[in-house]
N, C-alpha and C positions, 0 to 999 in steps of 0.2 A: 837724552834726550839728550871731545864734543867739543864744538864752539863753546856752547854753552849749556854746563848741568843740570839734569833734571832728572826725577824720579817719576816715569811717566806710569802710571799704574796701570793694569789690566785687570779682567775676572782672573781672582786665583783663587785657589784652596788657602794660598801660601798667606802667612802673617806678612804686613804690611812693612818689618825690618826684613825680610827675608827676601819681597818682593823690588828693595829699593837697596840691594848691595852694590848696586855700581856708582851711588852717591857717595859711599865711603862716610857714613852717618858715623855719629859716637854718642857716645851718653852725655846728659847733661851733666856739668860740670857741676860737684861741692865740694864743698869746704872741706881740708882734711880736718879729720877728729882730731888731732893734737894742737890744732891752731882754733878750736871751738871753745867757749866758756867750760864745755862738760870734757873737754880733752882736756884741759889745763887746771882742771877742778874734779877728779872722777871721785872723788866723795864728799863733793858739795851736800846732798842731802842726807848724811849717815850722820853725821855728829855736832851737835852745836859750835865744838871748840874748831874744827876744822872748817866750820861756815867763815867764823869770823878771820881766822887766817887765811883763808882762801880771799877772802873779801879783800883782807890789807893787801894781798898780793896784787890783787885785779886792782887795784885804785893807785898801786905802785907801777902799775903797768901804763895808765893812764897819764900818769905821769911822767915817765920817759919821754927821751928825744924823741923828736917828729918823725924820724927815720926808722926807731923800732915802731911805733904806735900806729904808722902808717901801714906797715906791712901786718900788724894786727887787723886792722879796719879793713884792708882789703879783703881779708881772709873771713872775718866774719861776714861781710856785706857782699855776694856775690852779686857780679857783673852782671847786668840784665844782657852784655854780649856773650855773657859764657855761657846763658839760657839758649839762644838760640842752636837749632840744629844747625849741623854744617852746610848743608845746602841751602840754607838762607840767608847766609852771611855774607855773600857779595852784593845782597839786593840793597835798593834797585837796581836794575841792569842798566849801563850805560844807555845803552841803547834806544832807551825812552825818551833820554833827552831831548832827541831831534822831534821826537811827535807830539802831536798836538793835544794836551790832554782837556777832557772834558769832564765836570764837575758830576760825579755819580751819586745817585742818592742812597746806597747804599754802601758804606765803609769796607764791606768784604772785597769789594771789588774797584779797579782802576779801570776808567775807559778813555780811551785816545781816539781821536777823529785821525784813519790811517789813509783815507780817501774820500772825493766828494760822496757823502751817502753812505759811507761807511765807517763802522765804528767796531774799535776791538776792546771786546769786556774780558778784562783781565781778571785773575784770582791768583795774585802773588803770597796769598797767607798759605796755600795748600801745597804741597811738594809737587802736584802735579802740573803747578802752573799753566792752568787749561785757560786756553783763550776762544772765546764764541764770537759769534762777527752777528750784527745786525745790520742789515742791507738795504736801505731805503729807495723805493721807487715814488712814482709821484699818489699810486692808489693803495698799495699796500706795503709792508714789509717783513723781510723772510730774516727770522734767527737760524742762524747757521748753528748746530750745538747749544745746548742750553747749560754746560757746565755744571760742578757738581751736585747742584741742590742744597749750597750750604747757606748763600745768601738768596736774596730774592732779586733773581733775575729778570723775573717779571717786573718788575717794579722799575729798574732799570731800564728796559726797554722800553715801558711807556713813557719815561722820563725822556726818551729821545727823540720819540715820534709820537705823533696822535696818529698814525695810521694804524689799519688793523695789522697784526703779527699774526704770521705762519711759520711754522717750525719745521725746519731739515736738519737733520742730524748727518752729520759726515762719517760715522759709524755708530753701533749702538753700545761700545762700553759705558762702565757707569759714568766716566767723569766726563762724559759729552752728553750724558740724559736726563743729569739730576734735576733738572729744572720741567721738563717736558710735561709733567703732570700740572702743571699752572696752565698752561694753553689749551684753547678751546680747536685749535685745528693744527693737527701733525702730519707732515708725508711722512712715509715708511718705504724702504725698498721692500720688492716683494720678494724674502726672502725667509726661509726657516730661522736664519741667527738673529734676524730682525724680530721676528716673533716672540721668540725666547726671552728676550730682554725686555722686550715691553712688559714683560710679569714682574719687573723690579728684582731690588735682591738687598737683603739685610747684611747678610757678609763682609761683601765685597763695600759698600760702604762704610762699615764700620773700622775697616783697615783704613779706611782713608783719613781718620780721626787720631790715629797714635800718635802718644806726643811726638815722637820724632818725623810724622809729618805736617807738622802744624810751624806758621811763621807769623808768633802773634797770637790776638785774642780770636776766639770763635764769636761770630753775632750773638748780641744780648739774646737776642727773642731765640736763639737755636738752643734746641736739646740733644745732646750728644746721646744720651740714653736710648730717642726713639728715632735717631737719622739712620734713613734706612732710601737707598733708590725708588722711589716709588713709583707703581704701576701707571703704564699712560694708554691710551687709547688713539689707535691709529687709523687718522680720518680716510686716508687715499693712499694704496698701493702703487710706488712708480717703477718705472724702469730706466735702464739705460735712455739716453738722449732726451728725456722729459724735461720739459721749458716750461719754467714759471715766469707770467709775466706779471711785474710788481707793476707796469705802468710807467712806460718809459726806459725802462731798463728788464731787459731778459737774461734771466740765469738757466745754463742748460748743465745737466744732469749727467757726469762721466761715470762711469762706473769703474770705477780703479782698484779690485779685490785686492788681497794681497793681506793686509795687516788684519781684516777681518772680510768674512767672505760678503756683508753691505758695507764695505767702503767705500766711498764714493767721494770725488772731487765736483767742484762746484764753478763752471765758466762764467765770467760776466764779459763775453767775448768784444763788446761794442770799448768798454772801457779795459779792455788789458789786464783783467784781475783774474787770478786764478787759486781759489780756496783748495787748500790740499787736504786738509785733517789733518790723519795721520799718517798720510804716504810720505808725508814730508816735513819736517819740524828741525830748526837746530838744535840738536843732542842725539844722542843714541837712539835710534830707532827700535821700537820692541818688535821684534818679529819672532819670538820664540814659544808662544803662545800656543796652544792644541787649534785653533781656529786661524792659526796662519799659515796660509800658502805661499811658500818662496818665488814657485815658478809664477803663480799670477802675481806675487809683487814686482818681479822684475818687468813683465809685462807691461803692468800698470805704471811704474817709473820709465821705461822707454815712450809708451805713449804720452805722457807729460812731456819729457823731454822735447818732443818732436813740436809739440805748443812754443816752445821759447819765444821763438822770433816774431811772436803773434802779442806777447803779454810785456807789460809795463810791471806788474807787482805779483810776486810767490807771497801766497798769506797762509800759516801753515798756524797748528794748533794749541802749540805750546811753546811757552819760554818767550819767544819774541815774535811780532806779529806779522814782519814784513824782511822779504828775501828780493835779491833781484833775481831777473829769470835764468841767468846761466846757471844758476845753482842746481836747474834740472837736469841739464846734460851731462853735469859733474857729477850728479847722485846716482845715473844710469851706471854711469863708469863705475863709481866706486862699489856699486852694488853687484855689478857682473864681475869686477875681480876678487872681491871678496868671495862670490863663489865658485871662482874658479882658483881658490885657494892662496890667493893673494894677500899682502899685509898681514897687520901683525894681529895676535891671537891672547887674548888674557881670560882666566877663565873669573865667573862673576856670579860667585852664589852655586847654590844647587842646582846641575843641570844645565846651565848658561854659560856662555862664551861671548866677550866683547871684540867683535874686531872691527878693524880700524885700518880705513883707507884713503888718502887722498883726502885727509881732511872730516872725512862722515866715518860715524860709529853704528854698529847694530849689534844688537843684543840677541844671539840666537843661540837656537837651541844646542848644546855641547855635542858634538860626534858622542856616539857610543863608542864604547871599550871594547872592543872584542874579548 
């Protein structure tokens, strides 16, 4: 997901570790055996004499100068920082300091007011760092994506507004639809990919809660054993150009396929806001899955780039919620340059390669060897 690293998850048969190769994740730190009590005293439980000798030695160590005992205590007590996956050590991201934070009713989320009547609902404790958006009108509100389904996003949304909340997904990968089942009215793009996604998935969800995918504790009420992307019912199928009137605010659906067949962007034309889903976010953009269409992606990005003069903010679905509109023409230039063979290429896991150009990164399927 680079400007800011993120492991952006997709539906995949691979394990979470394989799918997150670009994050250079490292195993959790453990104390070296030789610096633990069992390493110091390998015969501790074998004979009484050895036990007392070992105990005496241990007491001597405790009486040693501070420089010695501090080294031992550091090894025996693992630092909380050493337990964090590499991807979450830079958090919180400095860009959030300039945003207005709103107290969330569920500690799994952080909520920020990013524009009048617009709230970014951020999930910093999971490697996707998914961002959903609550857009509030005078009569109703729209939740653009529902996140991982780990925390209670409906509770957060109803805390932020008393208006009826409808749901529309930027696309239907599991990290954007996890809370769909909690809502009564859901718009869906009229595609076979959307229909298949609405059936839910357990395997994809389970991969998201592997130890190296989490930063901090899971919610107390969350049961990892039963965690799955629950099925949801599509209330109304929609198409390109569909408009949703929230009361004093109209949102226009732009079909922007490429990342997935059902990928959309959402345009608040009157307020100059463009919600891009996974067509743009400030990290390596994942374009290697079987459902990805690179030609369609390029066309979609070029379409969004043409809107840049009309926009005030671009709001992506991972890592950091806001970007300036000039990011879109630069994104269009970068993906076209990459497709013409420009930029740097770095292997990233099995069958993938990270292409970088002009400050943008794209995770693509690796070229097949002849």
